[in-house]
KEKE-3310 file (N, C-alpha, C; in steps of 0.2 Angstrom, whole numbers, plus 5000, padded with zeros to 4 digits):
npx = (4990:4974:4960:4945:4936:4922:4925:4938:4953:4964:4980:4986:4995:4996:4999:5002:4996:4983:4980:4974:4984:4985:4996:4999:5005:5016:5016:5019:5024:5022:5015:5027:5035:5035:5039:5050:5045:5032:5036:5042:5032:5022:5025:5020:5006:4992:4994:4991:4996:4994:4993:4988:4976:4982:4995:5009:5004:4991:4976:4972:4964:4946:4943:4949:4954:4953:4956:4944:4937:4949:4948:4936:4937:4947:4938:4929:4936:4941:4929:4926:4936:4933:4936:4933:4938:4953:4971:4982:4996:5002:5011:5017:5009:5000:4996:4987:4976:4973:4971:4959:4951:4951:4945:4932:4927:4928:4925:4931:4944:4957:4970:4981:4995:5005:5016:5029:5019:5008:4996:4995:4993:5006:5014:5016:5031:5040:5047:5039:5027:5033:5036:5023:5018:5025:5023:5009:5008:5017:5009:4997:5003:5008:4999:4995:4990:5001:5012:5008:5011:5021:5016:5014:5026:5034:5027:5028:5042:5043:5036:5045:5054:5048:5041:5038:5047:5039:5028:5033:5037:5025:5010:4996:4981:4986:4994:4986:4978:4988:4990:4978:4977:4988:4984:4974:4969:4970:4969:4958:4951:4958:4954:4944:4948:4948:4955:4969:4983:5000:5013:5026:5042:5055:5069:5075:5067:5064:5053:5040:5039:5045:5037:5024:5020:5020:5010:5001:5001:4997:4983:4976:4966:4972:4986:5004:5021:5035:5052:5064:5081:5094:5087:5075:5063:5059:5057:5055:5062:5076:5077:5075:5075:5073:5060:5052:5052:5045:5033:5027:5026:5017:5005:5003)
npy = (4997:4989:4987:4980:4977:4973:4959:4958:4960:4973:4981:4997:5011:5027:5044:5061:5078:5089:5092:5078:5066:5051:5036:5025:5010:5000:4985:4971:4979:4987:4997:5000:5002:5015:5021:5031:5042:5043:5047:5059:5068:5067:5076:5087:5084:5075:5058:5044:5026:5012:4993:4985:4973:4956:4960:4964:4965:4964:4954:4941:4944:4940:4933:4933:4949:4965:4980:4988:4981:4983:4997:4999:4994:5002:5015:5010:5010:5024:5027:5021:5026:5038:5048:5062:5068:5069:5069:5060:5049:5039:5024:5015:5000:5004:5016:5012:5008:5021:5029:5022:5026:5039:5043:5038:5043:5057:5067:5064:5066:5079:5082:5074:5063:5054:5041:5034:5026:5012:5007:5010:5001:4992:4991:4976:4967:4956:4948:4944:4940:4927:4922:4920:4912:4899:4898:4895:4884:4874:4873:4866:4855:4849:4847:4834:4818:4808:4815:4815:4816:4825:4835:4848:4853:4853:4864:4875:4876:4880:4893:4899:4901:4909:4917:4934:4943:4948:4939:4926:4928:4926:4916:4905:4914:4927:4927:4925:4937:4946:4944:4947:4960:4967:4966:4975:4989:5007:5019:5024:5030:5041:5054:5057:5061:5073:5080:5090:5084:5078:5070:5060:5054:5042:5045:5033:5021:5005:4997:5004:5013:5030:5034:5030:5039:5051:5049:5050:5063:5069:5067:5067:5080:5091:5090:5088:5085:5078:5075:5064:5064:5051:5042:5028:5015:5017:5031:5041:5037:5036:5049:5056:5069:5079:5074:5075:5089:5093:5087:5094:5107:5106:5100:5111)
npz = (5105:5103:5091:5087:5072:5064:5067:5064:5071:5074:5075:5082:5084:5092:5094:5101:5097:5090:5072:5063:5057:5047:5045:5032:5028:5017:5006:5016:5027:5041:5056:5061:5052:5048:5059:5062:5054:5062:5074:5073:5067:5077:5086:5082:5076:5079:5077:5069:5067:5059:5059:5044:5042:5040:5041:5051:5068:5067:5065:5052:5036:5034:5023:5005:5002:4992:4985:4989:5000:5009:5009:5015:5027:5032:5033:5042:5053:5055:5059:5071:5079:5080:5071:5060:5049:5041:5038:5026:5025:5013:5008:4996:4994:5003:4997:4988:4994:4999:4988:4982:4993:4994:4984:4985:4997:4998:5007:5019:5020:5022:5017:5005:5004:4994:4994:4983:4977:4975:4962:4949:4935:4928:4911:4903:4901:4890:4897:4909:4903:4899:4911:4917:4909:4911:4924:4924:4915:4923:4935:4929:4924:4937:4944:4940:4944:4945:4951:4964:4981:4980:4974:4980:4985:4973:4966:4974:4973:4960:4960:4968:4959:4948:4953:4960:4973:4983:4982:4984:4997:5004:5011:5010:5012:5011:5001:4990:4991:4988:4974:4969:4972:4965:4953:4951:4943:4946:4940:4934:4945:4949:4943:4952:4963:4974:4985:4990:4984:4986:4979:4981:4977:4976:4965:4960:4961:4960:4961:4959:4946:4942:4930:4934:4944:4937:4929:4940:4944:4933:4932:4944:4950:4959:4960:4965:4962:4969:4967:4973:4972:4971:4979:4984:4983:4996:4999:5009:5020:5014:5012:5024:5033:5022:5019:5029:5032:5019:5021:5032:5029:5018:5025:5035)
capx = (4983:4971:4954:4941:4931:4918:4928:4945:4958:4968:4983:4988:4998:4994:5002:5003:4990:4983:4977:4976:4988:4986:5001:4997:5011:5017:5016:5025:5026:5018:5015:5033:5039:5034:5041:5054:5040:5027:5038:5044:5026:5019:5027:5015:5000:4989:4997:4990:4998:4991:4994:4983:4974:4986:5002:5012:5000:4984:4974:4971:4957:4942:4943:4953:4952:4955:4956:4938:4938:4953:4946:4931:4940:4949:4933:4927:4943:4940:4922:4928:4941:4930:4940:4928:4942:4961:4977:4984:5002:5001:5016:5017:5003:4995:4993:4981:4970:4972:4968:4952:4947:4950:4940:4925:4925:4932:4924:4935:4951:4959:4976:4984:5002:5006:5024:5030:5012:5006:4990:4995:4995:5012:5015:5020:5036:5040:5049:5034:5023:5036:5036:5016:5016:5029:5018:5003:5011:5020:5004:4993:5007:5010:4992:4993:4990:5007:5015:5006:5013:5027:5014:5015:5033:5036:5023:5032:5048:5041:5034:5051:5058:5046:5036:5040:5049:5033:5024:5038:5037:5018:5008:4989:4977:4990:4997:4979:4977:4994:4989:4971:4979:4992:4980:4969:4971:4966:4970:4951:4950:4963:4951:4938:4952:4948:4958:4975:4988:5006:5015:5033:5044:5062:5070:5078:5062:5063:5047:5035:5043:5043:5031:5017:5020:5019:5002:4995:5001:4993:4976:4973:4965:4976:4992:5010:5026:5043:5055:5071:5087:5098:5082:5072:5056:5058:5060:5053:5068:5082:5079:5071:5074:5069:5052:5049:5051:5040:5026:5025:5024:5011:5000:5003)
capy = (4996:4984:4988:4975:4979:4967:4953:4958:4963:4977:4984:5004:5016:5035:5050:5069:5083:5094:5089:5071:5062:5044:5033:5019:5006:4997:4978:4968:4982:4988:5003:5001:5004:5022:5024:5039:5048:5045:5050:5066:5071:5067:5082:5093:5083:5068:5054:5036:5021:5004:4987:4983:4966:4952:4963:4966:4962:4963:4947:4940:4946:4933:4931:4937:4957:4969:4988:4990:4979:4987:5004:5000:4993:5010:5019:5009:5011:5031:5029:5017:5030:5044:5053:5065:5071:5066:5069:5053:5048:5032:5021:5008:4996:5009:5021:5009:5010:5029:5032:5020:5029:5047:5043:5036:5045:5063:5072:5061:5068:5085:5082:5067:5062:5048:5041:5029:5024:5007:5008:5010:4994:4993:4988:4970:4965:4949:4942:4944:4935:4921:4919:4918:4905:4894:4896:4890:4877:4871:4872:4861:4849:4846:4843:4828:4812:4805:4819:4813:4819:4829:4841:4855:4855:4856:4870:4880:4878:4883:4899:4903:4903:4913:4923:4940:4942:4949:4933:4921:4928:4926:4910:4906:4921:4933:4926:4926:4944:4950:4943:4951:4969:4970:4966:4980:4996:5011:5025:5026:5033:5047:5060:5057:5062:5080:5083:5093:5079:5078:5065:5060:5047:5041:5043:5026:5018:5000:4993:5008:5018:5037:5035:5030:5046:5057:5048:5052:5070:5072:5064:5069:5087:5095:5086:5090:5080:5081:5068:5064:5061:5046:5039:5023:5014:5019:5037:5044:5035:5038:5057:5057:5075:5082:5072:5078:5097:5095:5086:5098:5113:5104:5100:5117)
capz = (5105:5098:5090:5083:5066:5061:5069:5063:5076:5071:5079:5079:5088:5093:5100:5099:5098:5084:5066:5063:5052:5047:5041:5029:5027:5011:5007:5020:5031:5047:5059:5063:5046:5048:5066:5061:5053:5067:5081:5072:5066:5083:5089:5080:5075:5082:5072:5071:5062:5060:5053:5039:5042:5037:5042:5059:5073:5065:5062:5044:5034:5034:5016:5001:5001:4987:4988:4991:5006:5013:5010:5019:5034:5034:5034:5048:5058:5057:5063:5077:5082:5081:5067:5057:5043:5042:5033:5025:5021:5012:5005:4991:4994:5008:4992:4983:4998:5000:4982:4983:4998:4993:4977:4987:5002:4998:5012:5025:5018:5021:5011:5004:5002:4992:4993:4980:4978:4969:4958:4940:4932:4923:4904:4904:4897:4887:4902:4913:4900:4899:4918:4918:4904:4914:4929:4922:4913:4928:4938:4927:4925:4944:4947:4937:4950:4944:4956:4971:4988:4978:4971:4984:4985:4966:4965:4979:4970:4953:4961:4970:4952:4943:4957:4962:4980:4988:4981:4986:5004:5006:5010:5012:5011:5010:4993:4986:4992:4984:4967:4968:4972:4959:4947:4951:4941:4950:4936:4933:4950:4951:4941:4956:4969:4975:4990:4988:4984:4985:4977:4983:4974:4973:4958:4959:4964:4956:4962:4957:4943:4942:4926:4938:4948:4932:4927:4945:4943:4927:4931:4951:4948:4962:4962:4964:4962:4972:4966:4977:4968:4976:4983:4980:4985:5003:4999:5016:5025:5011:5012:5030:5034:5017:5018:5036:5030:5015:5024:5037:5025:5014:5029:5038)
cpx = (4980:4963:4951:4936:4929:4922:4935:4949:4964:4972:4986:4991:4995:4997:5001:4995:4990:4979:4979:4979:4988:4992:4999:5003:5010:5016:5021:5027:5021:5018:5022:5037:5040:5036:5045:5049:5035:5030:5041:5037:5022:5021:5022:5008:4998:4990:4994:4994:4995:4993:4988:4982:4979:4994:5003:5008:4993:4982:4972:4964:4953:4941:4947:4949:4956:4955:4950:4937:4943:4951:4940:4932:4943:4944:4930:4931:4942:4934:4922:4932:4939:4933:4935:4933:4950:4965:4979:4991:5002:5007:5015:5010:4998:4992:4988:4975:4968:4968:4961:4948:4946:4945:4932:4923:4929:4930:4927:4942:4953:4966:4978:4991:5002:5014:5025:5025:5011:4999:4989:4998:5000:5010:5018:5025:5037:5042:5044:5028:5026:5035:5029:5016:5020:5025:5013:5003:5012:5013:4998:4997:5007:5004:4989:4993:4997:5012:5014:5007:5018:5024:5016:5022:5035:5032:5027:5039:5047:5040:5040:5055:5055:5041:5040:5042:5043:5029:5027:5037:5030:5015:5000:4986:4980:4992:4992:4977:4981:4991:4982:4973:4982:4990:4975:4972:4968:4966:4963:4949:4953:4959:4946:4942:4951:4951:4965:4980:4995:5010:5024:5036:5052:5063:5073:5074:5062:5057:5040:5039:5041:5038:5024:5016:5017:5011:4998:4995:4997:4985:4973:4972:4971:4982:5000:5015:5033:5046:5062:5076:5091:5093:5077:5066:5054:5060:5060:5059:5075:5083:5073:5070:5071:5061:5049:5047:5046:5034:5024:5023:5018:5005:4999:5003)
cpy = (4992:4987:4982:4979:4974:4960:4952:4962:4966:4981:4992:5006:5023:5039:5056:5072:5087:5090:5081:5069:5054:5041:5026:5016:5002:4989:4976:4972:4983:4995:5005:5003:5012:5026:5031:5045:5049:5048:5057:5070:5071:5073:5088:5091:5076:5063:5047:5031:5015:4999:4985:4975:4961:4955:4964:4962:4961:4955:4947:4942:4939:4930:4935:4944:4959:4976:4990:4987:4982:4994:5005:4999:4999:5015:5017:5010:5019:5032:5026:5022:5037:5050:5055:5066:5069:5068:5062:5054:5041:5030:5015:5006:5000:5014:5018:5010:5017:5031:5029:5025:5036:5048:5043:5040:5053:5068:5070:5064:5076:5086:5075:5067:5055:5047:5034:5024:5018:5010:5009:5003:4995:4989:4982:4968:4957:4944:4941:4939:4928:4917:4918:4912:4898:4892:4892:4884:4872:4868:4867:4854:4845:4845:4837:4822:4809:4808:4818:4818:4825:4836:4848:4857:4857:4863:4875:4882:4881:4891:4903:4905:4908:4919:4929:4939:4943:4942:4928:4921:4928:4919:4911:4910:4926:4933:4927:4933:4948:4949:4946:4959:4972:4969:4971:4987:5001:5018:5028:5031:5040:5053:5061:5060:5071:5084:5085:5087:5080:5071:5065:5054:5047:5040:5038:5021:5012:4996:4997:5013:5025:5039:5035:5037:5052:5056:5050:5059:5073:5071:5066:5077:5092:5092:5090:5085:5082:5073:5069:5060:5057:5043:5033:5022:5017:5027:5041:5042:5037:5046:5060:5065:5079:5080:5075:5086:5098:5093:5091:5105:5112:5103:5107:5117)
cpz = (5101:5097:5086:5078:5063:5061:5067:5069:5072:5077:5077:5086:5087:5096:5096:5100:5092:5079:5066:5057:5053:5043:5038:5026:5019:5011:5011:5026:5037:5050:5060:5058:5045:5055:5066:5060:5058:5073:5080:5071:5073:5087:5088:5078:5079:5077:5074:5064:5063:5056:5050:5041:5038:5038:5051:5063:5072:5064:5055:5042:5034:5027:5011:4999:4996:4990:4991:4999:5012:5014:5015:5027:5037:5036:5041:5054:5060:5060:5070:5082:5083:5076:5061:5050:5046:5035:5032:5022:5020:5007:5001:4991:4999:5002:4988:4988:4999:4994:4982:4988:4997:4987:4980:4993:5004:5004:5019:5025:5018:5015:5011:5001:5000:4990:4990:4979:4973:4966:4952:4938:4927:4916:4905:4900:4895:4893:4907:4909:4900:4905:4920:4914:4908:4920:4929:4919:4918:4933:4935:4926:4931:4947:4945:4944:4950:4950:4964:4977:4987:4976:4974:4984:4978:4964:4969:4976:4964:4955:4964:4964:4949:4946:4959:4970:4985:4987:4985:4995:5008:5006:5011:5009:5008:5003:4988:4986:4988:4976:4965:4968:4967:4954:4946:4949:4943:4946:4936:4939:4952:4949:4947:4962:4970:4980:4988:4988:4983:4984:4978:4981:4974:4967:4955:4960:4958:4955:4959:4953:4942:4937:4929:4941:4943:4930:4932:4945:4938:4928:4939:4949:4952:4965:4961:4965:4965:4971:4970:4974:4974:4981:4980:4982:4992:5003:5005:5021:5021:5011:5018:5032:5028:5018:5023:5033:5026:5017:5028:5034:5022:5019:5034:5046)
residu = (MET:PHE:ILE:GLU:ILE:ASP:GLY:THR:ARG:ALA:PHE:TYR:ILE:CYS:ALA:GLY:GLU:GLY:ASP:THR:VAL:ILE:LEU:MET:HIS:GLY:TRP:GLY:GLY:SER:ALA:GLU:SER:PHE:ARG:PRO:VAL:PHE:ASP:TYR:LEU:SER:ARG:ARG:TYR:LYS:VAL:TYR:ALA:PHE:ASP:PHE:PRO:GLY:PHE:GLY:GLU:SER:SER:LEU:PRO:PRO:LYS:VAL:TRP:GLY:LYS:GLU:GLU:TYR:GLY:LYS:PHE:PHE:MET:ASN:PHE:LEU:GLU:SER:ALA:GLY:ILE:GLU:ARG:THR:ASN:ILE:ILE:ALA:HIS:SER:PHE:GLY:GLY:ARG:ILE:ALA:ILE:TRP:PHE:ALA:ALA:ASN:TYR:PRO:GLU:LYS:ILE:ASN:LYS:LEU:ILE:LEU:VAL:ASN:SER:ALA:GLY:ILE:LYS:PRO:GLY:ARG:THR:LEU:LYS:TYR:HIS:ILE:LYS:VAL:ALA:ILE:ALA:LYS:THR:GLY:LYS:LYS:LEU:PHE:THR:LEU:SER:ILE:PHE:GLY:LYS:TYR:ARG:GLU:ARG:LEU:LEU:ASN:ASN:LEU:TYR:ARG:LEU:VAL:GLY:SER:LYS:ASP:TYR:GLN:GLN:GLN:THR:GLY:ILE:MET:ARG:SER:ILE:LEU:VAL:LYS:VAL:VAL:ASN:GLU:ASP:LEU:ARG:GLY:LEU:LEU:PRO:LYS:ILE:ILE:ALA:PRO:THR:LEU:LEU:ILE:TRP:GLY:GLU:ASN:ASP:LYS:ASP:VAL:PRO:LEU:SER:SER:ALA:LYS:ILE:MET:GLU:SER:GLU:ILE:LYS:ASP:ALA:GLY:LEU:VAL:VAL:PHE:LYS:ASP:ALA:GLY:HIS:PHE:SER:TYR:LEU:ASP:LYS:PHE:SER:ASP:PHE:CYS:VAL:ILE:VAL:THR:LYS:PHE:PHE:GLY)
# end
């Protein structure tokens, strides 16, 4: 199904009856990323999963968005769908939006589950600073007129060498959005979250380290942490059965 919100066309799926649960996917994902969870939970709850603008079948954002724009889009989605309050399960990038939303619209959330959630800006390593320096120097160099028609190709090759996998896979406005969101530190919002919050993490997550989960657990007022052994960034798939049992017990 599609819904248009302030000129942006968004795709979503919905099934089931009961308390509302909304699934928020990670970067590069879509509603389909949560399909096994969606199918399981819709036996017990009314479940929504949607594609954030710029992902899946939804249209691109009209400009470069950050957490606030995505969060307000989500608020408008709730209003358009007639949802007064909801439970949320948010993975990775989706967790960024859920954190901002929970801090700014506490009256809209019953319970919150953050799964391998982004949002804590990590300390930067020497390797990271070297890559940034190379990228900045290369960008200045390749903009010189002597490179002419080869400029774009050279810049793309440079970014492939020093950019993250997510950065390499994006183009246009979504690349700019990625740069913006990964540089937004949400730690200051954590104490503002009052909804009962469950953090679920894969012990072997290489994208968002377990240290981020421990910071969130300590700074969200009512938070608990579950760590899955032998699971990575997609812990909800790596430990699917355990995940579903824990989620249904938490939501009730």
